[in-house]
C-alpha positions as CSV (number, residue, x, y, z in Angstrom):
1,M,171.4,-145.4,117.7
2,E,169.2,-143.2,119.6
3,E,171.1,-143.9,122.5
4,D,174.1,-142.3,120.3
5,I,171.4,-139.4,119.6
6,L,170.5,-138.6,123.0
7,A,173.8,-139.1,124.9
8,N,175.7,-137.2,122.6
9,A,172.4,-133.9,122.5
10,E,173.5,-134.5,126.5
11,S,177.0,-134.2,126.0
12,E,177.3,-130.6,123.8
13,I,177.3,-127.1,125.7
14,V,175.4,-124.5,123.9
15,I,175.7,-121.2,125.2
16,D,172.9,-118.5,123.9
17,I,173.5,-115.2,124.4
18,P,170.7,-113.2,123.6
19,K,171.4,-109.5,121.1
20,P,170.5,-106.7,123.1
21,T,167.9,-104.9,122.5
22,G,167.9,-101.1,121.8
23,M,166.5,-100.3,125.3
24,E,168.5,-102.7,127.1
25,E,171.5,-100.8,125.2
26,E,170.3,-97.6,126.3
27,E,169.8,-98.5,130.1
28,F,173.4,-99.7,130.0
29,V,175.0,-96.4,128.3
30,K,172.4,-94.7,131.1
31,R,173.8,-96.5,134.1
32,K,177.2,-96.2,132.9
33,M,176.9,-92.3,132.1
34,E,174.8,-91.8,135.5
35,K,177.8,-93.2,137.6
36,E,180.9,-91.7,135.5
37,T,179.4,-88.1,135.6
38,S,176.4,-88.4,138.9
39,L,174.0,-87.1,136.2
40,K,170.2,-88.4,136.2
41,F,169.9,-89.0,132.1
42,S,166.0,-89.7,130.7
43,K,164.5,-89.1,127.7
44,R,164.0,-85.6,126.8
45,K,162.7,-84.1,123.4
46,L,164.7,-81.2,122.0
47,I,164.4,-78.3,119.3
48,I,166.7,-79.0,116.4
49,G,165.8,-76.3,113.9
50,T,163.1,-74.7,112.6
51,K,159.4,-76.1,110.2
52,S,159.4,-73.9,107.3
53,D,155.6,-73.3,109.0
54,G,157.5,-71.5,111.6
55,K,157.3,-73.9,114.3
56,P,160.1,-75.6,116.1
57,K,161.1,-79.1,114.9
58,Y,161.7,-81.4,117.5
59,H,163.6,-84.4,118.1
60,E,163.6,-87.6,120.8
61,F,166.9,-88.1,122.2
62,D,168.1,-91.6,123.6
63,L,169.6,-89.5,126.5
64,V,169.9,-86.2,127.8
65,S,171.0,-84.9,132.0
66,V,168.9,-83.3,133.8
67,D,171.3,-80.2,133.1
68,K,170.6,-80.9,129.2
69,S,174.4,-80.5,129.3
70,I,175.4,-84.1,127.9
71,V,173.2,-85.7,124.7
72,I,173.3,-89.2,123.6
73,E,172.0,-90.9,120.6
74,V,172.6,-95.0,121.2
75,A,173.3,-97.1,118.7
76,G,173.9,-101.2,118.6
77,G,173.5,-102.8,115.8
78,K,176.6,-104.7,112.7
79,A,178.8,-102.4,110.2
80,K,179.5,-104.0,107.0
81,T,179.4,-101.6,104.7
82,S,177.9,-97.9,104.7
83,A,174.7,-98.7,102.5
84,N,174.3,-100.7,106.0
85,S,170.9,-99.2,108.0
86,N,173.0,-99.4,111.5
87,V,175.3,-97.0,110.4
88,R,172.4,-94.1,108.2
89,K,171.3,-94.0,111.5
90,C,174.5,-93.1,113.6
91,I,175.1,-90.4,109.9
92,V,171.5,-89.1,111.3
93,D,172.1,-89.4,114.9
94,C,175.3,-86.9,114.6
95,L,173.1,-84.5,112.0
96,Y,170.5,-84.4,115.1
97,L,173.4,-84.1,117.7
98,S,175.5,-81.3,115.6
99,K,171.9,-79.4,115.6
100,I,171.5,-78.8,119.4
101,R,173.8,-76.6,121.8
102,S,175.2,-78.4,124.4
103,K,178.2,-79.1,125.9
104,R,179.0,-82.2,125.4
105,K,177.1,-84.9,122.7
106,I,177.9,-88.0,122.2
107,L,177.0,-90.8,119.8
108,A,177.2,-93.9,122.0
109,L,177.9,-97.2,120.2
110,T,177.4,-101.2,121.6
111,D,179.0,-103.1,119.2
112,K,182.9,-102.5,117.9
113,N,182.6,-103.4,114.6
114,L,180.0,-100.6,114.2
115,Y,182.0,-98.2,116.1
116,K,185.3,-98.4,114.4
117,F,183.2,-98.2,111.0
118,V,181.5,-94.7,111.6
119,K,184.9,-93.2,113.7
120,D,186.4,-94.0,110.7
121,K,183.9,-92.6,107.7
122,C,182.6,-89.8,110.5
123,D,186.0,-88.6,111.3
124,G,186.8,-85.1,111.1
125,I,183.1,-84.3,110.2
126,F,181.3,-84.0,113.5
127,S,184.0,-82.8,115.0
128,D,181.7,-82.0,118.2
129,I,180.7,-85.4,118.5
130,D,182.3,-87.6,120.7
131,I,181.7,-91.2,119.5
132,R,182.1,-93.6,122.3
133,H,182.1,-97.3,122.6
134,F,180.6,-98.7,125.1
135,D,181.2,-102.4,126.3
136,M,178.1,-104.2,127.1
137,L,180.1,-107.6,127.9
138,E,182.6,-105.7,130.1
139,I,181.8,-107.0,133.6
140,Q,180.0,-104.0,135.8
C-alpha cells in the first residue's frame, strides 16, 4: 500500500507558477517600455497638487521616463468586482495620473481580467490615460 502511494506521488507532475510580486511586475513593464521607447525609466516623485498649507503634494509613480514625457503606474492582481481592492487601486492610480502633465500617461495592468474589467469601467472617464495590458507570460 505504501509503495502505491509513493509510486503515484512520483508519477504526478506538478507545475507551480509563482505569483509575480509587485516589483517583478514593475521590472517587466520597465523592460518592455525601455525597449519600446528607447528611454530609461525609474521611480520618481512628482507633484500631483497643492496641500491646504500651500505646500506641494507628491506621489511616487512606479515608472517615469528620464525626460518625464511618459508616466506609468503598474498594477496586477485579480479583478472580481468593483469592490475589489485591486480595482480601487487602479482607480486611484488613474486619479493620480490625471493630476500630472505628461505627453503619455499609462496604467499598466499585468492581469488580463483586471485589464478588461478596469478598461470597461473606466471607458470614457480617464480619456487621457492609456490603459494597457502587459502579458507577463509572453516570451521575451
